[in-house]
N, C-alpha and C positions, 0 to 999 in steps of 0.2 A: 219439338219440330215446328209448331206454329209461331214460336218465337223467332226462331232463325228465319222462317220464311218472311215474318213480319219485318225483320231487321234487314233482309235483303231487298224488300220492295222500299223499305225506308231509305235505304242508301241509294237506290235507283232514282226516286223521286226527288230526293235532296240533291243528287248528283245532276238531275236535269235542271233544277232551279240554280244550282251553283253555276252551271254553264250558261244560263240566262243573265246572271250577274256578271259573269265574265264577257258575255256579249255586250252588256250595257257599258262596262269599262272600255271595251275596244271601240264601240261606237263614240265614246266620249272623247277619244283622241283620234278619230279617223275623219273628222270633218276639215282637215288641214287644207283640202282643195278649195275651201271657201274664204280662205284668209289672205288671199293675194294682196287685197288692198292694204294690208298691214306693212307690206315690205315693197310694193310696186314702185313708189317714189324713189327708194334707194337704187332699185335697178335702173330706173328711168334716167337717173342722175348720173350713175357710175357708167353706164353704157351709152349714154347721150342719145337716147331713143326718142323718135316722135310718138304722138299718142297713138297712131295706128300701129307702129312697131310694137309699143307696149301692150296694146290689145291683142295684138297677134301672139305675143308671149303668154298671155292669159288664156288664148285659144289653144296654144300647144299644150298648156297645163290641162285643158278640158278634153283635148284629143286624147289624152291617156285614157279617159273613160271609154273611147272607142275600142281599145284593146281589152275592154273588160269581156269581151266575147271568149277571150282565152280562159279567164277565171270562171266563166259560165260553163264552158266545155270541160274544164278541169273539175269542176264540182261535182260532175256526174261520174267522175272516173277515179278521184283521189279522196283520201279523208280529209276532214276539215283541217287538221293540224298542219298538213302540207300547203294548203291554200293560205293558211295564215303565215306561215313561215315565208312564203315567196313574197306576200305583200309587205312584211316588215322589212325584209333585206332591201327590196326595191325602194321603199321609201326612205330608208337609211342613206342610200346612195343619191337618189334623186334630190332630197333636201339638203343632204350633206354638202353636196358640190355647191348649191346656191348659197349656203352658209359661207363656204370658202370664199366665194365671190364678193358678196355683200360685206363680209368682215374684212375684205382686202388682204387676205391671206394668200390669195392668187390673183393675178390680174384677170379683168373681165375675158370671158371665153369668147370665141366667135359666136355671132347671133345664132347660127343653126345648131351649134353645140348646146347653148342655153336651152334652145326649144326642146332638144333631146331629153335633157334633165328635168325640166319643168314637166315634160310629158311622162317621164318615169314616176315623178312625185304624184301626178294626178292618177296614174294607172294603179299605183300602189293601193289606193283606197278601194278599187274595185275588187281586189282580191280580199281585203279585210271585210267590206260590206256584203260580198257574196257569200263568204264563208258564214258570217253571223246571220244573215236574213234566212238563207235557205235551210240552215241547220235549226234555227229558232222557229221558223214558221211550220216546219215539218214536226218539230217536237210538241207545238202548241197549236195545232191545226184547227181546233175549235175555237181559238181565240186570236184569229188572224189580225183583226183590226188592232186590239190592244198591243200585241207583239210588234206590229209595224209601227204603231204610233210612239211607243216607248223607245224603240231602237232608232228610229228615224229622229225622234225627239233629241235624243242624246247627242246624234250626229250634229243637229242644229246647235245644241248647247257647246259642242266642243270648240267652235269659233270663239264663244264668250269665254270658255274656260281657258283657252291659250291666250286670248287678248288679255283678259284680267290678270292672269298670273304673270304675263310679261310686264304689264304696267306695274303690278304689285313688286316684283322682284328686279326688274331690269330697266324701269322707266321707260317702256316702250321702244327698246333699242332693237332696230331690225335684225341685226346679226344674232342677238340673243334669242329673238322670236324664231329664227329659222333653226337654230341649234335645238330648241325644244321640239320643232317639228319633226326634226330627223331621229332624235334620240328617244323622246318618250312613247311614240306609237311603237317603235322597235322593242322596247322593253315590256310594254303592256302585252303585245302580240306574243311574245315569248312565253309569258305567264299564262296567257290564255290558251295556248297550245295543249296544256294538260287537263283542261277542264271542259272546254266546249266540244261536245260530240253528240251524235244523234241518239235519241232515246225514244222509247215507245211512247206514243202520244196518249192522252186521257182516253179511257174506254168506258167509264161509268158517269152516271149523272154526278155522283159525289165528287169525283176528280175534276169534273168540269166546274162545279160550284167552287170547289178549293182553289182552282186556277183563277177564277173570277176575282175571288177575294184577295189573292196574292197580287194579281195586277192592279187591284185598287190601291194596295199598299205602295207598289212601285210608283204609281202615278202621283200619289201623295209625296213621296220622297223625292221624286223628280221635280214636281213643282216647288218644293222647298229649295232644291239646288238652284233652279231658275230664278226664283225671288232673291235668293242670297247674292247671285251674280249681279242681278239688276240693282240691287241696293248698293253693292260696292262700285258699280259703274257710275253712279251718281254722287259719290263722295268726292268733294273738290280737294285735290292736292293731298290725299292721305299720307300720313307720316310712314316712315319705315316700319315703326313698330305695328300700326295698324294693318299696313300691307302684308307683313309676314303672319300676323295673327289670322288675316283673311286667307292666306294660302294654306294654313294649317287647317282651319275650319272647312275649307273646300275639300280637302283630302279626307277628313273625317266624313263629311257628307256623302262623298263618292263611295266610302267604304260601307255606309249604312245599309244599303240593300242586301248585305250578307246576312242580315237577321231572318230573311225569308228562307233560305236553304238550312240555316240552323233550326228555325222553328220546324221546318218541314221533316227534318230528320228525327227530331225528338217526338214530334207528333206521331209519326209513323212507327214508332217503337211500341205503341200500344197495340194490343192484340186486335186483329183485324176481324171484325164480326161478319164480314161478307166477302170472304176470299173467293168464293165460288162465282160471285158477280163480276169479279175483277178478271176471271178468266174467260168471260163471254165476250164475243165480239158482237156489237149491236148490229141489228138488221141493215142499218143504213151503211155501215161499213162493208158489209158483205155485198150490198148492192153496188157500191162504188168500186170494190175489188173486181166484180163481174164485169162491169162496164170497162175497167182499164184492161182486162184480160182480153176482152172482146175487141177493143180498139188496137191493142198491140198485135193481136192475130190478124188484123187487116179485114175483119168481116164487114164493118161498116164505117162510115164517116162520122166521127164524133160531133155531137151538138155543142154549142157553146155552154160552158157550165160542166163539161166533162173533160177527162184527160185528152190532151192533144200532143202529138208529136210536134217538132218545130216547124215542119213543113205545113202540117195540118193547121197549126196556129196562124202562120204566115198567109195561109190561103183565105182566112176569113177577113170580111170588111170590118168586123168589130175590132180586130187587132189594130188596123190601120187608123181607125176612128180614135182609139185610145192612143195610139203612137203620136198622131199629129195634134190632138188636143194636149198631150203631155208637152209636146215641143213649145206650143204657144205659152204654157205656164211656166216651165222651167226655163225655157231660152230667155224670156224677157227678165225673169227674176235674176238669172246669172249676169245678164247685162248690167243690172243695177249693182250687183254685189262686186263684180270685176271692176267697175268703174266708180265705186263710192269715193275712192280717194279724189279722184278728179271732179266728181260731181260736187263734193263738199268744198273744194278749193274753188270751183267756179262760182259757189254761192257765197264765198267769203268765210269759210270755216277753216282755221288753220289746222285743227285736230279733229280728224274723222273717226277716231277709235270709238267714239260714243255711238256713232251710227252704224258701225260694223257690229258692235255689241248688241244694240237695239234689234237689228235684222236677225241676229243669231238667237237671241233669247225669245223674241216673239215668234221666230220660226219654231222654236220648240213648242210654244204653246199651241201653235197651229196644228203641228204634228200629233202631240200627245192627246189633245182634245178631240181631234177629228177622227183619230183611230178607235177611241172608245165610244164616242158618240155615234159615229157610223155603224159600229157593231150593235150598239143598244137599239138603233131604229131598224136595223135588219131584223134583229129578233121580234120586236114589238109590232112593226108596221111593214116589214118587207120592203124598205125604202132602198132603192138601187144605190149602191156606193157612189157610182159616177155623178149623182145628183149633187153631192157634196163638192166635187170639182168644178161643176157648173157655177155653184155659189160663189167659190173662191175666185174664179175668173172674173166675174163681174165686180167684185170688190177690188181684185187688184187693178183692174182698168180704172176705176175711179181714183185708186191711189196714183196711178200714173198721170192722170188729168190734173190732180192736185199738185203733183211735182213740177209739171209742166207750167202751171200758172205761178210757182215759186212765190207764193205768199208767205209772210213771216211763220216760221215753225213748220213749213210744209215738208221739209227734209226729215224732221223728226217723225211727223205722222206717216209720211211715204215710207220710211224705213220699217215702222211697226207693221204697216199694211202689207208691203211686200213680204216682210219676213213671215207673217201669219199665213199668207195666201200660198206662198211657195212652200212652206211647210205642210199645209193641208194637201197641196198637189202631190207631194212625195209620199205622205203617209197613206193616202187614199189610193194612189195608183198601184202600190206595192201588192196589198191584198187583193185588189181588183183583179190584177193579172193572174193571180193563182186561182181565184174563184172562177173566171171564165175560161182558163186554159189549163187547169190542172197543177199538180205538183211534181209529177214525174220528171219533166223537163224544165223545171221553174228556174233553175240557175241560169240556163242560157236564155229563156224568155225574158227574165228580168234584165239581164245584160244587154239585150237587143233593144229594150225600151230605154235603158241608160245611154244608148247612143245618142238619144235627144240632148244630153248635156253637152257633148263637143259640137254637135251640129247646130244646137241653139246658141252656143257661145260663140261659134263662127258667124252665124247669121246676124245675130242682135248685137253682140259685143264687138267682135272683129271688124265686122263690115259696116253695119248701121251706126253703132255708137262711134267707132273710131273714125270713120270716114267723115260723118257729119260734124264731129267734134273739131277735125283738123280744118275743115272747110271754114268754120266759124273762127278758129284761131287765126287762120291765114287772112281772112277778110278783116278782122279787128286789129291785129298786131303787125300787120304787114310781113307776114311770112314766118312769125314765131310759132312755137308749138304749145304755147300756153293760152287758154281762153278763160276770161273772167266774165261773169254775167249770167243772168237767167236763160239767155237765148242759147247758151252753148249746147244745151241738152233738151231744149223745148221740142223740136221736131222729133227727136229720138222718143221721148215719152209719148208724144200723140200717136206715133206709128205703133208702138207696143200697146197702147190702149186699144187701138183697132185688133191687133193680134189677139188680144183678150176676148174681143166679142166673138171672133172666130172660133176659139177655143170653147167659149160658152155655148155656142150652138152645137158643136160637135158633141160636148158632153150631155147636152139635153137629148141628142139624137141616141147616143149610147145608152143613156138611162132608159128610153123607150124601148130600145131593142133587147135589153137585158132585163126587163121587169120580170118576166117568167122565171128567169134563172133566180132572181132573188127571192121570189115567192117560194121557190123549192127550197132554197138556202134556209130561209126564215121557218119553213115547216120542219126542216131537220133539226133546227137549233131548239125547236120547242119540244122535241121528243124527249122524254125522261124515262 
């Protein structure tokens, strides 16, 4: 009887890790929303767009994130596989139509119709990300930082994965790139439907320790993938043989996390020495359940750090501090990523794919490192997680100042800095929201915060960057829509640096206000 009980627990634990590996694969292909620069010039040329019109197309893409509220609502009512299926079908249609236009299989659609299909492509990722993040953070709630860092890290890598695969196999052809964006996420999500599901979280010190070890392995494997992508990006004019060898090696590396569920399964087949301990629910979780029941019953208003309903979360000043500071970080970062093609051309670079890859890969390092490091410092020193956001805002502001100066090599450095800081911002905000407002309605709370992506894209990319670029282009070329020179984006970078200072001040304020929350979290993580 003990063996069969052990085997059942082994399958359950291995299944949870297999679900996380599947989540990693889905995130590896769900960052297509950040790849607009790889085909924006083709759209601009085919549709004869001004820079403002092109930037508003990128805003339409990001407006799709606003409809992530639907994914958030659905995540509390439907199983994970339904959420994944909706996202994969929507992405297939949204990017598929863009491919038909760019490959000239159909004539360019009216501008408003293209906005709709870009919006659909952008919205598809909200369904994928919601399914992955909500399920995984609930499954590994004692390791929210590492979970967020790894999953958001692979979203960042997905741009580099798509960009380098396209370079390796299709010589950076925009239409080939778009067909990859439409088909690959669809296929991976269909596979993920069978494995990603909610499982019981760790309930003992031994399970928590085992989780930490496996997350360490995942971090190492993820770093290897990132370095592999980085190395290939710097190979000058690789031959077809080298390119295809790279593609095969990348697929092998992406499959390598499977060693974790396999190891977990066989390890779990050993006789369990402390079955009774697994059946016990720690005192802390009993206390948390009592607080949830009390809040749901309407007996009292929850404090920050406890379970909140949506209305209760939106009624707190802490939520709006987090919301606005998030806008300052991701809004400015999106402006750089959406305009990287034009920024590079303005500074004299004919090929901007290296800058897209740099932003993606270093964004990965920002995400994965900040998730684990912030978790470590919560456990050891009760350091509020928003403090890391504050640090990233200052560094990002310095990066914008450097890009405004347009010194030699500044775009390389700026791409790295923006990538790292944007990654930190995403990886830190995800677990912070769950720690301050709870997991009961986390899917919707997360998607409300993600409204900052379309809002930030509209403010900083559609309005600020688009209008100022066209003003410079008109002044220099007598009415043309192309601008060449450091002046094209100088004022844009300066204004975004000021926004980063505002974000820094808000993050410091939130760190002070949540200091006691993180002291309690630190104390709970120290219990064994």
